[in-house]
ROZAZA-418439 format. One record per residue: x, y, z of N, C-alpha, C in turn. Coordinates in nm, 4 decimals. Example, Ala and Ser with C-alpha at 12.3 -4.5 7.8 and 13.67 -1.06 7.14 Angstrom:
2
<node n_east="1.3190" n_north="-0.5690" n_up="0.7800" ca_east="1.2300" ca_north="-0.4500" ca_up="0.7800" c_east="1.3200" c_north="-0.3300" c_up="0.7800"/>
<node n_east="1.2850" n_north="-0.2250" n_up="0.7080" ca_east="1.3670" ca_north="-0.1060" ca_up="0.7140" c_east="1.2900" c_north="0.0030" c_up="0.7870"/>
end
This chain:
137
<node n_east="-1.2579" n_north="-1.5866" n_up="4.1034" ca_east="-1.1521" ca_north="-1.5775" ca_up="4.0037" c_east="-1.2099" c_north="-1.5857" c_up="3.8623"/>
<node n_east="-1.3032" n_north="-1.6710" n_up="3.8430" ca_east="-1.3645" ca_north="-1.6899" ca_up="3.7119" c_east="-1.4362" c_north="-1.5631" c_up="3.6659"/>
<node n_east="-1.5016" n_north="-1.4966" n_up="3.7599" ca_east="-1.5733" ca_north="-1.3739" ca_up="3.7268" c_east="-1.4763" c_north="-1.2638" c_up="3.6815"/>
<node n_east="-1.3621" n_north="-1.2509" n_up="3.7475" ca_east="-1.2612" ca_north="-1.1512" ca_up="3.7100" c_east="-1.2084" c_north="-1.1788" c_up="3.5689"/>
<node n_east="-1.1897" n_north="-1.3023" n_up="3.5370" ca_east="-1.1418" ca_north="-1.3399" ca_up="3.4043" c_east="-1.2419" c_north="-1.2980" c_up="3.2971"/>
<node n_east="-1.3709" n_north="-1.3233" n_up="3.3225" ca_east="-1.4748" ca_north="-1.2852" ca_up="3.2270" c_east="-1.4838" c_north="-1.1333" c_up="3.2112"/>
<node n_east="-1.4747" n_north="-1.0609" n_up="3.3201" ca_east="-1.4807" ca_north="-0.9145" ca_up="3.3135" c_east="-1.3589" c_north="-0.8596" c_up="3.2395"/>
<node n_east="-1.2418" n_north="-0.9124" n_up="3.2689" ca_east="-1.1192" ca_north="-0.8697" ca_up="3.2000" c_east="-1.1253" c_north="-0.8983" c_up="3.0510"/>
<node n_east="-1.1747" n_north="-1.0157" n_up="3.0158" ca_east="-1.1884" ca_north="-1.0533" ca_up="2.8749" c_east="-1.2879" c_north="-0.9613" c_up="2.8045"/>
<node n_east="-1.3987" n_north="-0.9306" n_up="2.8700" ca_east="-1.4996" ca_north="-0.8424" ca_up="2.8112" c_east="-1.4437" c_north="-0.7024" c_up="2.7883"/>
<node n_east="-1.3670" n_north="-0.6512" n_up="2.8831" ca_east="-1.3083" ca_north="-0.5183" ca_up="2.8701" c_east="-1.2083" c_north="-0.5162" c_up="2.7534"/>
<node n_east="-1.1263" n_north="-0.6185" n_up="2.7444" ca_east="-1.0277" ca_north="-0.6249" ca_up="2.6352" c_east="-1.0973" c_north="-0.6350" c_up="2.5004"/>
<node n_east="-1.2003" n_north="-0.7186" n_up="2.4896" ca_east="-1.2735" ca_north="-0.7319" ca_up="2.3639" c_east="-1.3450" c_north="-0.6023" c_up="2.3257"/>
<node n_east="-1.4005" n_north="-0.5343" n_up="2.4228" ca_east="-1.4665" ca_north="-0.4065" ca_up="2.3957" c_east="-1.3646" c_north="-0.3036" c_up="2.3458"/>
<node n_east="-1.2478" n_north="-0.2998" n_up="2.4089" ca_east="-1.1436" ca_north="-0.2060" ca_up="2.3663" c_east="-1.0964" c_north="-0.2378" c_up="2.2247"/>
<node n_east="-1.0751" n_north="-0.3643" n_up="2.1939" ca_east="-1.0340" ca_north="-0.4047" ca_up="2.0594" c_east="-1.1422" c_north="-0.3717" c_up="1.9570"/>
<node n_east="-1.2673" n_north="-0.3965" n_up="1.9926" ca_east="-1.3776" ca_north="-0.3638" ca_up="1.9033" c_east="-1.3835" c_north="-0.2156" c_up="1.8745"/>
<node n_east="-1.3637" n_north="-0.1336" n_up="1.9747" ca_east="-1.3636" ca_north="0.0117" ca_up="1.9578" c_east="-1.2499" c_north="0.0551" c_up="1.8653"/>
<node n_east="-1.1314" n_north="0.0007" n_up="1.8858" ca_east="-1.0154" ca_north="0.0366" ca_up="1.8032" c_east="-1.0389" c_north="-0.0024" c_up="1.6578"/>
<node n_east="-1.0913" n_north="-0.1220" n_up="1.6339" ca_east="-1.1191" ca_north="-0.1666" ca_up="1.4975" c_east="-1.2255" c_north="-0.0785" c_up="1.4336"/>
<node n_east="-1.3309" n_north="-0.0485" n_up="1.5061" ca_east="-1.4385" ca_north="0.0367" ca_up="1.4537" c_east="-1.3859" c_north="0.1748" c_up="1.4167"/>
<node n_east="-1.3062" n_north="0.2347" n_up="1.5035" ca_east="-1.2493" ca_north="0.3672" ca_up="1.4767" c_east="-1.1555" c_north="0.3621" c_up="1.3566"/>
<node n_east="-1.0721" n_north="0.2597" n_up="1.3507" ca_east="-0.9772" ca_north="0.2463" ca_up="1.2400" c_east="-1.0475" c_north="0.2315" c_up="1.1072"/>
<node n_east="-1.1500" n_north="0.1483" n_up="1.1019" ca_east="-1.2231" ca_north="0.1296" ca_up="0.9773" c_east="-1.3003" c_north="0.2549" c_up="0.9397"/>
<node n_east="-1.3555" n_north="0.3219" n_up="1.0365" ca_east="-1.4295" ca_north="0.4446" ca_up="1.0088" c_east="-1.3400" c_north="0.5524" c_up="0.9512"/>
<node n_east="-1.2182" n_north="0.5651" n_up="1.0043" ca_east="-1.1253" ca_north="0.6658" ca_up="0.9545" c_east="-1.0652" c_north="0.6275" c_up="0.8204"/>
<node n_east="-1.0573" n_north="0.4979" n_up="0.7921" ca_east="-0.9976" ca_north="0.4516" ca_up="0.6671" c_east="-1.0952" c_north="0.4570" c_up="0.5506"/>
<node n_east="-1.2220" n_north="0.4693" n_up="0.5780" ca_east="-1.3214" ca_north="0.4718" ca_up="0.4722" c_east="-1.3263" c_north="0.6105" c_up="0.4103"/>
<node n_east="-1.2905" n_north="0.6170" n_up="0.2836" ca_east="-1.2966" ca_north="0.7427" ca_up="0.2106" c_east="-1.3829" c_north="0.7174" c_up="0.0879"/>
<node n_east="-1.4921" n_north="0.7896" n_up="0.0766" ca_east="-1.5825" ca_north="0.7734" ca_up="-0.0361" c_east="-1.5151" c_north="0.8176" c_up="-0.1646"/>
<node n_east="-1.5543" n_north="0.7560" n_up="-0.2762" ca_east="-1.5041" ca_north="0.7930" ca_up="-0.4082" c_east="-1.6222" c_north="0.8358" c_up="-0.4930"/>
<node n_east="-1.6145" n_north="0.9561" n_up="-0.5491" ca_east="-1.7227" ca_north="1.0105" ca_up="-0.6307" c_east="-1.6645" c_north="1.0726" c_up="-0.7572"/>
<node n_east="-1.7406" n_north="1.0685" n_up="-0.8656" ca_east="-1.7054" ca_north="1.1486" ca_up="-0.9819" c_east="-1.7465" c_north="1.2918" c_up="-0.9499"/>
<node n_east="-1.7005" n_north="1.3865" n_up="-1.0304" ca_east="-1.7387" ca_north="1.5264" ca_up="-1.0073" c_east="-1.8901" c_north="1.5411" c_up="-1.0113"/>
<node n_east="-1.9538" n_north="1.4739" n_up="-1.1066" ca_east="-2.0999" ca_north="1.4809" ca_up="-1.1177" c_east="-2.1681" c_north="1.4284" c_up="-0.9911"/>
<node n_east="-2.1231" n_north="1.3134" n_up="-0.9404" ca_east="-2.1829" ca_north="1.2550" ca_up="-0.8197" c_east="-2.1579" c_north="1.3425" c_up="-0.6974"/>
<node n_east="-2.0380" n_north="1.4006" n_up="-0.6895" ca_east="-2.0046" ca_north="1.4846" ca_up="-0.5741" c_east="-2.0932" c_north="1.6084" c_up="-0.5678"/>
<node n_east="-2.1181" n_north="1.6699" n_up="-0.6830" ca_east="-2.2058" ca_north="1.7871" ca_up="-0.6862" c_east="-2.3477" c_north="1.7465" c_up="-0.6505"/>
<node n_east="-2.3936" n_north="1.6360" n_up="-0.7064" ca_east="-2.5289" ca_north="1.5874" ca_up="-0.6784" c_east="-2.5463" c_north="1.5554" c_up="-0.5295"/>
<node n_east="-2.4437" n_north="1.4967" n_up="-0.4666" ca_east="-2.4517" ca_north="1.4512" ca_up="-0.3276" c_east="-2.3872" c_north="1.5490" c_up="-0.2287"/>
<node n_east="-2.3660" n_north="1.6739" n_up="-0.2697" ca_east="-2.2942" ca_north="1.7709" ca_up="-0.1863" c_east="-2.3556" c_north="1.7858" c_up="-0.0474"/>
<node n_east="-2.4860" n_north="1.7997" n_up="-0.0383" ca_east="-2.5511" ca_north="1.8172" ca_up="0.0923" c_east="-2.5321" c_north="1.6934" c_up="0.1799"/>
<node n_east="-2.5423" n_north="1.5775" n_up="0.1200" ca_east="-2.5263" ca_north="1.4515" ca_up="0.1940" c_east="-2.3820" c_north="1.4335" c_up="0.2422"/>
<node n_east="-2.2849" n_north="1.4733" n_up="0.1600" ca_east="-2.1440" ca_north="1.4590" ca_up="0.1963" c_east="-2.1028" c_north="1.5570" c_up="0.3051"/>
<node n_east="-2.1649" n_north="1.6745" n_up="0.3048" ca_east="-2.1312" ca_north="1.7746" ca_up="0.4067" c_east="-1.9841" c_north="1.8075" c_up="0.4045"/>
<node n_east="-1.9206" n_north="1.8047" n_up="0.5219" ca_east="-1.7772" ca_north="1.8326" ca_up="0.5280" c_east="-1.6954" c_north="1.7055" c_up="0.5495"/>
<node n_east="-1.7572" n_north="1.5891" n_up="0.5192" ca_east="-1.6832" ca_north="1.4628" ca_up="0.5299" c_east="-1.5775" c_north="1.4530" c_up="0.4210"/>
<node n_east="-1.4709" n_north="1.3869" n_up="0.4512" ca_east="-1.3604" ca_north="1.3651" ca_up="0.3579" c_east="-1.4006" c_north="1.2600" c_up="0.2544"/>
<node n_east="-1.3679" n_north="1.2868" n_up="0.1269" ca_east="-1.3936" ca_north="1.1896" ca_up="0.0207" c_east="-1.3006" c_north="1.2176" c_up="-0.0959"/>
<node n_east="-1.2961" n_north="1.1228" n_up="-0.1890" ca_east="-1.2167" ca_north="1.1386" ca_up="-0.3105" c_east="-1.3087" c_north="1.1748" c_up="-0.4254"/>
<node n_east="-1.2585" n_north="1.2610" n_up="-0.5126" ca_east="-1.3351" ca_north="1.3048" ca_up="-0.6284" c_east="-1.2487" c_north="1.2865" c_up="-0.7530"/>
<node n_east="-1.3128" n_north="1.2407" n_up="-0.8604" ca_east="-1.2415" ca_north="1.2127" ca_up="-0.9845" c_east="-1.2936" c_north="1.3007" c_up="-1.0954"/>
<node n_east="-1.2030" n_north="1.3484" n_up="-1.1789" ca_east="-1.2407" ca_north="1.4276" ca_up="-1.2944" c_east="-1.1181" c_north="1.4609" c_up="-1.3775"/>
<node n_east="-1.1405" n_north="1.5335" n_up="-1.4849" ca_east="-1.0323" ca_north="1.5762" ca_up="-1.5736" c_east="-1.0078" c_north="1.7245" c_up="-1.5506"/>
<node n_east="-0.8817" n_north="1.7632" n_up="-1.5397" ca_east="-0.8460" ca_north="1.9039" ca_up="-1.5194" c_east="-0.8853" c_north="1.9813" c_up="-1.6453"/>
<node n_east="-0.9686" n_north="2.0846" n_up="-1.6271" ca_east="-1.0273" ca_north="2.1570" ca_up="-1.7403" c_east="-0.9303" c_north="2.2594" c_up="-1.7991"/>
<node n_east="-0.8805" n_north="2.3510" n_up="-1.7206" ca_east="-0.7919" ca_north="2.4568" ca_up="-1.7676" c_east="-0.6585" c_north="2.4472" c_up="-1.6947"/>
<node n_east="-0.5637" n_north="2.5289" n_up="-1.7379" ca_east="-0.4343" ca_north="2.5319" ca_up="-1.6698" c_east="-0.4545" c_north="2.5763" c_up="-1.5251"/>
<node n_east="-0.3894" n_north="2.5080" n_up="-1.4312" ca_east="-0.3991" ca_north="2.5463" ca_up="-1.2897" c_east="-0.3417" c_north="2.6866" c_up="-1.2665"/>
<node n_east="-0.4004" n_north="2.7590" n_up="-1.1701" ca_east="-0.3579" ca_north="2.8952" ca_up="-1.1378" c_east="-0.2975" c_north="2.8949" c_up="-0.9975"/>
<node n_east="-0.1653" n_north="2.9240" n_up="-0.9858" ca_east="-0.1031" ca_north="2.9315" ca_up="-0.8534" c_east="-0.1584" c_north="3.0494" c_up="-0.7740"/>
<node n_east="-0.1833" n_north="3.0269" n_up="-0.6446" ca_east="-0.2325" ca_north="3.1319" ca_up="-0.5550" c_east="-0.1594" c_north="3.1169" c_up="-0.4213"/>
<node n_east="-0.0420" n_north="3.1771" n_up="-0.4128" ca_east="0.0392" ca_north="3.1619" ca_up="-0.2919" c_east="0.0883" c_north="3.0188" c_up="-0.2798"/>
<node n_east="0.0582" n_north="2.9545" n_up="-0.1677" ca_east="0.0962" ca_north="2.8148" ca_up="-0.1467" c_east="-0.0065" c_north="2.7177" c_up="-0.2037"/>
<node n_east="-0.1153" n_north="2.7704" n_up="-0.2576" ca_east="-0.2225" ca_north="2.6869" ca_up="-0.3120" c_east="-0.2247" c_north="2.6956" c_up="-0.4639"/>
<node n_east="-0.3065" n_north="2.6110" n_up="-0.5235" ca_east="-0.3292" ca_north="2.6159" ca_up="-0.6670" c_east="-0.4784" c_north="2.5946" c_up="-0.6889"/>
<node n_east="-0.5373" n_north="2.6721" n_up="-0.7780" ca_east="-0.6796" ca_north="2.6560" ca_up="-0.8052" c_east="-0.6981" c_north="2.6116" c_up="-0.9503"/>
<node n_east="-0.8026" n_north="2.5318" n_up="-0.9719" ca_east="-0.8325" ca_north="2.4798" ca_up="-1.1033" c_east="-0.9736" c_north="2.4220" c_up="-1.1004"/>
<node n_east="-1.0189" n_north="2.3731" n_up="-1.2133" ca_east="-1.1484" ca_north="2.3066" ca_up="-1.2209" c_east="-1.1279" c_north="2.1662" c_up="-1.2745"/>
<node n_east="-1.2139" n_north="2.0734" n_up="-1.2261" ca_east="-1.2197" ca_north="1.9404" ca_up="-1.2851" c_east="-1.3593" c_north="1.9211" c_up="-1.3411"/>
<node n_east="-1.3714" n_north="1.8265" n_up="-1.4322" ca_east="-1.4995" ca_north="1.8023" ca_up="-1.4970" c_east="-1.5226" c_north="1.6531" c_up="-1.5142"/>
<node n_east="-1.6487" n_north="1.6149" n_up="-1.4993" ca_east="-1.6929" ca_north="1.4784" ca_up="-1.5245" c_east="-1.8369" c_north="1.4860" c_up="-1.5709"/>
<node n_east="-1.8666" n_north="1.4260" n_up="-1.6850" ca_east="-2.0024" ca_north="1.4269" ca_up="-1.7415" c_east="-2.0595" c_north="1.5681" c_up="-1.7500"/>
<node n_east="-1.9802" n_north="1.6618" n_up="-1.7996" ca_east="-2.0194" ca_north="1.8013" ca_up="-1.8212" c_east="-2.0496" c_north="1.8784" c_up="-1.6928"/>
<node n_east="-2.0117" n_north="1.8240" n_up="-1.5773" ca_east="-2.0277" ca_north="1.8946" ca_up="-1.4499" c_east="-1.8888" c_north="1.9374" c_up="-1.4034"/>
<node n_east="-1.8738" n_north="2.0672" n_up="-1.3769" ca_east="-1.7455" ca_north="2.1219" ca_up="-1.3332" c_east="-1.7457" c_north="2.1503" c_up="-1.1839"/>
<node n_east="-1.6286" n_north="2.1309" n_up="-1.1244" ca_east="-1.6097" ca_north="2.1570" ca_up="-0.9815" c_east="-1.4879" c_north="2.2468" c_up="-0.9655"/>
<node n_east="-1.5053" n_north="2.3579" n_up="-0.8923" ca_east="-1.3930" ca_north="2.4440" ca_up="-0.8576" c_east="-1.3136" c_north="2.3772" c_up="-0.7463"/>
<node n_east="-1.1815" n_north="2.3763" n_up="-0.7615" ca_east="-1.0941" ca_north="2.3097" ca_up="-0.6649" c_east="-0.9879" c_north="2.4074" c_up="-0.6191"/>
<node n_east="-0.9593" n_north="2.4066" n_up="-0.4896" ca_east="-0.8443" ca_north="2.4761" ca_up="-0.4339" c_east="-0.7609" c_north="2.3694" c_up="-0.3654"/>
<node n_east="-0.6386" n_north="2.3520" n_up="-0.4155" ca_east="-0.5489" ca_north="2.2495" ca_up="-0.3609" c_east="-0.4420" c_north="2.3142" c_up="-0.2748"/>
<node n_east="-0.4251" n_north="2.2618" n_up="-0.1538" ca_east="-0.3224" ca_north="2.3106" ca_up="-0.0621" c_east="-0.1921" c_north="2.2369" c_up="-0.0901"/>
<node n_east="-0.0891" n_north="2.3119" n_up="-0.1232" ca_east="0.0413" ca_north="2.2517" ca_up="-0.1490" c_east="0.0727" c_north="2.2454" c_up="-0.2974"/>
<node n_east="0.1877" n_north="2.1860" n_up="-0.3264" ca_east="0.2327" ca_north="2.1741" ca_up="-0.4645" c_east="0.1692" c_north="2.0533" c_up="-0.5321"/>
<node n_east="0.1217" n_north="2.0705" n_up="-0.6542" ca_east="0.0682" ca_north="1.9567" ca_up="-0.7280" c_east="0.1823" c_north="1.8682" c_up="-0.7797"/>
<node n_east="0.1528" n_north="1.7435" n_up="-0.8159" ca_east="0.2566" ca_north="1.6560" ca_up="-0.8702" c_east="0.3129" c_north="1.7099" c_up="-1.0020"/>
<node n_east="0.4281" n_north="1.6627" n_up="-1.0397" ca_east="0.4962" ca_north="1.7102" ca_up="-1.1595" c_east="0.4146" c_north="1.6873" c_up="-1.2866"/>
<node n_east="0.3396" n_north="1.5779" n_up="-1.2928" ca_east="0.2627" ca_north="1.5452" ca_up="-1.4126" c_east="0.1289" c_north="1.6172" c_up="-1.4207"/>
<node n_east="0.0965" n_north="1.6953" n_up="-1.3206" ca_east="-0.0325" ca_north="1.7628" ca_up="-1.3129" c_east="-0.0406" c_north="1.8754" c_up="-1.4152"/>
<node n_east="-0.1444" n_north="1.8717" n_up="-1.5009" ca_east="-0.1628" ca_north="1.9746" ca_up="-1.6022" c_east="-0.3035" c_north="1.9660" c_up="-1.6594"/>
<node n_east="-0.3364" n_north="2.0589" n_up="-1.7458" ca_east="-0.4653" ca_north="2.0620" ca_up="-1.8143" c_east="-0.4856" c_north="1.9336" c_up="-1.8948"/>
<node n_east="-0.6089" n_north="1.8798" n_up="-1.8878" ca_east="-0.6457" ca_north="1.7648" ca_up="-1.9688" c_east="-0.6120" c_north="1.6294" c_up="-1.9108"/>
<node n_east="-0.5510" n_north="1.6255" n_up="-1.7929" ca_east="-0.5124" ca_north="1.4966" ca_up="-1.7340" c_east="-0.6162" c_north="1.4525" c_up="-1.6311"/>
<node n_east="-0.6508" n_north="1.3239" n_up="-1.6291" ca_east="-0.7444" ca_north="1.2753" ca_up="-1.5266" c_east="-0.6761" c_north="1.2703" c_up="-1.3898"/>
<node n_east="-0.7497" n_north="1.3121" n_up="-1.2867" ca_east="-0.6961" ca_north="1.3134" ca_up="-1.1512" c_east="-0.7984" c_north="1.2587" c_up="-1.0524"/>
<node n_east="-0.7477" n_north="1.2114" n_up="-0.9410" ca_east="-0.8296" ca_north="1.1787" ca_up="-0.8250" c_east="-0.7776" c_north="1.2666" c_up="-0.7126"/>
<node n_east="-0.8687" n_north="1.3425" n_up="-0.6515" ca_east="-0.8328" ca_north="1.4356" ca_up="-0.5448" c_east="-0.8885" c_north="1.3849" c_up="-0.4130"/>
<node n_east="-0.8195" n_north="1.4149" n_up="-0.3055" ca_east="-0.8704" ca_north="1.3790" ca_up="-0.1739" c_east="-0.8865" c_north="1.5055" c_up="-0.0923"/>
<node n_east="-1.0041" n_north="1.5204" n_up="-0.0303" ca_east="-1.0326" ca_north="1.6388" ca_up="0.0497" c_east="-1.1782" c_north="1.6430" c_up="0.0896"/>
<node n_east="-1.2367" n_north="1.7639" n_up="0.0904" ca_east="-1.3771" ca_north="1.7812" ca_up="0.1337" c_east="-1.4339" c_north="1.9087" c_up="0.0739"/>
<node n_east="-1.5648" n_north="1.9194" n_up="0.0800" ca_east="-1.6297" ca_north="2.0431" ca_up="0.0368" c_east="-1.5971" c_north="2.1529" c_up="0.1372"/>
<node n_east="-1.5710" n_north="2.2714" n_up="0.0870" ca_east="-1.5466" ca_north="2.3884" ca_up="0.1708" c_east="-1.6200" c_north="2.5048" c_up="0.1052"/>
<node n_east="-1.7441" n_north="2.5247" n_up="0.1454" ca_east="-1.8257" ca_north="2.6287" ca_up="0.0831" c_east="-1.8607" c_north="2.5900" c_up="-0.0588"/>
<node n_east="-1.8241" n_north="2.6753" n_up="-0.1534" ca_east="-1.8598" ca_north="2.6500" ca_up="-0.2926" c_east="-1.7506" c_north="2.5790" c_up="-0.3727"/>
<node n_east="-1.6404" n_north="2.5387" n_up="-0.3071" ca_east="-1.5340" ca_north="2.4682" ca_up="-0.3786" c_east="-1.4919" c_north="2.3421" c_up="-0.3034"/>
<node n_east="-1.4178" n_north="2.2583" n_up="-0.3731" ca_east="-1.3623" ca_north="2.1369" ca_up="-0.3139" c_east="-1.2219" c_north="2.1703" c_up="-0.2660"/>
<node n_east="-1.1951" n_north="2.1490" n_up="-0.1378" ca_east="-1.0645" ca_north="2.1766" ca_up="-0.0790" c_east="-0.9836" c_north="2.0477" c_up="-0.0795"/>
<node n_east="-0.8832" n_north="2.0428" n_up="-0.1627" ca_east="-0.8015" ca_north="1.9232" ca_up="-0.1816" c_east="-0.6691" c_north="1.9363" c_up="-0.1074"/>
<node n_east="-0.6211" n_north="1.8233" n_up="-0.0547" ca_east="-0.4873" ca_north="1.8223" ca_up="0.0033" c_east="-0.4032" c_north="1.7078" c_up="-0.0534"/>
<node n_east="-0.4595" n_north="1.6366" n_up="-0.1513" ca_east="-0.3854" ca_north="1.5274" ca_up="-0.2155" c_east="-0.4338" c_north="1.5139" c_up="-0.3595"/>
<node n_east="-0.3382" n_north="1.5089" n_up="-0.4527" ca_east="-0.3691" ca_north="1.4898" ca_up="-0.5942" c_east="-0.3008" c_north="1.3622" c_up="-0.6412"/>
<node n_east="-0.3806" n_north="1.2741" n_up="-0.6997" ca_east="-0.3256" ca_north="1.1531" ca_up="-0.7599" c_east="-0.3510" c_north="1.1614" c_up="-0.9097"/>
<node n_east="-0.2446" n_north="1.1642" n_up="-0.9879" ca_east="-0.2558" ca_north="1.1747" ca_up="-1.1330" c_east="-0.2749" c_north="1.0353" c_up="-1.1897"/>
<node n_east="-0.3764" n_north="1.0235" n_up="-1.2762" ca_east="-0.4021" ca_north="0.8959" ca_up="-1.3426" c_east="-0.3382" c_north="0.9003" c_up="-1.4810"/>
<node n_east="-0.2745" n_north="0.7908" n_up="-1.5178" ca_east="-0.2208" ca_north="0.7826" ca_up="-1.6534" c_east="-0.2259" c_north="0.6379" c_up="-1.7004"/>
<node n_east="-0.2138" n_north="0.6215" n_up="-1.8293" ca_east="-0.2243" ca_north="0.4888" ca_up="-1.8883" c_east="-0.0864" c_north="0.4292" c_up="-1.9088"/>
<node n_east="-0.0827" n_north="0.3048" n_up="-1.9526" ca_east="0.0429" ca_north="0.2382" ca_up="-1.9822" c_east="0.1185" c_north="0.3077" c_up="-2.0951"/>
<node n_east="0.0471" n_north="0.3841" n_up="-2.1780" ca_east="0.1139" ca_north="0.4540" ca_up="-2.2880" c_east="0.2122" c_north="0.5587" c_up="-2.2354"/>
<node n_east="0.1974" n_north="0.5993" n_up="-2.1105" ca_east="0.2882" ca_north="0.6975" ca_up="-2.0526" c_east="0.4312" c_north="0.6463" c_up="-2.0581"/>
<node n_east="0.4521" n_north="0.5197" n_up="-2.0261" ca_east="0.5864" ca_north="0.4620" ca_up="-2.0259" c_east="0.6469" c_north="0.4674" c_up="-2.1658"/>
<node n_east="0.5666" n_north="0.4347" n_up="-2.2654" ca_east="0.6144" ca_north="0.4357" ca_up="-2.4035" c_east="0.6444" c_north="0.5781" c_up="-2.4494"/>
<node n_east="0.5564" n_north="0.6726" n_up="-2.4156" ca_east="0.5713" ca_north="0.8110" ca_up="-2.4592" c_east="0.6790" c_north="0.8876" c_up="-2.3839"/>
<node n_east="0.7119" n_north="0.8457" n_up="-2.2610" ca_east="0.8061" ca_north="0.9191" ca_up="-2.1760" c_east="0.9085" c_north="0.8269" c_up="-2.1107"/>
<node n_east="0.9880" n_north="0.7527" n_up="-2.1873" ca_east="1.0810" ca_north="0.6567" ca_up="-2.1268" c_east="1.1865" c_north="0.7234" c_up="-2.0393"/>
<node n_east="1.2212" n_north="0.8498" n_up="-2.0671" ca_east="1.3214" ca_north="0.9202" ca_up="-1.9880" c_east="1.2722" c_north="0.9553" c_up="-1.8480"/>
<node n_east="1.1397" n_north="0.9603" n_up="-1.8262" ca_east="1.0849" ca_north="0.9954" ca_up="-1.6945" c_east="1.0611" c_north="0.8736" c_up="-1.6067"/>
<node n_east="1.0626" n_north="0.7542" n_up="-1.6654" ca_east="1.0307" ca_north="0.6329" ca_up="-1.5903" c_east="1.1606" c_north="0.5648" c_up="-1.5519"/>
<node n_east="1.1982" n_north="0.5769" n_up="-1.4254" ca_east="1.3262" ca_north="0.5236" ca_up="-1.3777" c_east="1.3105" c_north="0.3952" c_up="-1.2954"/>
<node n_east="1.1886" n_north="0.3677" n_up="-1.2466" ca_east="1.1719" ca_north="0.2578" ca_up="-1.1521" c_east="1.1304" c_north="0.1257" c_up="-1.2177"/>
<node n_east="1.1163" n_north="0.1213" n_up="-1.3506" ca_east="1.0843" ca_north="-0.0046" ca_up="-1.4165" c_east="1.2125" c_north="-0.0852" c_up="-1.4343"/>
<node n_east="1.2044" n_north="-0.2172" n_up="-1.4168" ca_east="1.3250" ca_north="-0.2978" ca_up="-1.4422" c_east="1.3616" c_north="-0.2914" c_up="-1.5904"/>
<node n_east="1.4886" n_north="-0.3046" n_up="-1.6184" ca_east="1.5351" ca_north="-0.3013" ca_up="-1.7565" c_east="1.4739" c_north="-0.4175" c_up="-1.8344"/>
<node n_east="1.4404" n_north="-0.3924" n_up="-1.9599" ca_east="1.3860" ca_north="-0.4964" ca_up="-2.0453" c_east="1.4920" c_north="-0.6030" c_up="-2.0661"/>
<node n_east="1.4522" n_north="-0.7258" n_up="-2.0580" ca_east="1.5462" ca_north="-0.8353" ca_up="-2.0809" c_east="1.5527" c_north="-0.8643" c_up="-2.2296"/>
<node n_east="1.6715" n_north="-0.8763" n_up="-2.2808" ca_east="1.6856" ca_north="-0.9072" ca_up="-2.4227" c_east="1.6636" c_north="-1.0555" c_up="-2.4456"/>
<node n_east="1.6095" n_north="-1.0855" n_up="-2.5613" ca_east="1.5844" ca_north="-1.2258" ca_up="-2.5936" c_east="1.7141" c_north="-1.2908" c_up="-2.6363"/>
<node n_east="1.7333" n_north="-1.4123" n_up="-2.5944" ca_east="1.8580" ca_north="-1.4831" ca_up="-2.6265" c_east="1.8324" c_north="-1.5908" c_up="-2.7269"/>
end
């Protein structure tokens, strides 16, 4: 009976270890600037990672995709994004993209627009989820 308990415990622990290892491996997404991504392109291969840069020119719609370039430290990366970009996406805005290298361009499927706290001040009509300012009594 004792031997069965040890074998059962070992099997359960091995299964849990495998699940944790797989989960952590899939959750790990590298973050690179455009310059680092170009430098490490061969090492990254077709692995998924995040890339950061500033949108250089106005995005060009191409069917269901949009193409544009990002730049970091004077290094430009051609990007093809699958799907619609966020509403705030435009030339000159910093972005973080998620995807992988696909030949000579970065194939993105997620765009995260970065903005500063000044956005709230400059665009109060677009910010609906902030609690109302409390007046001083």
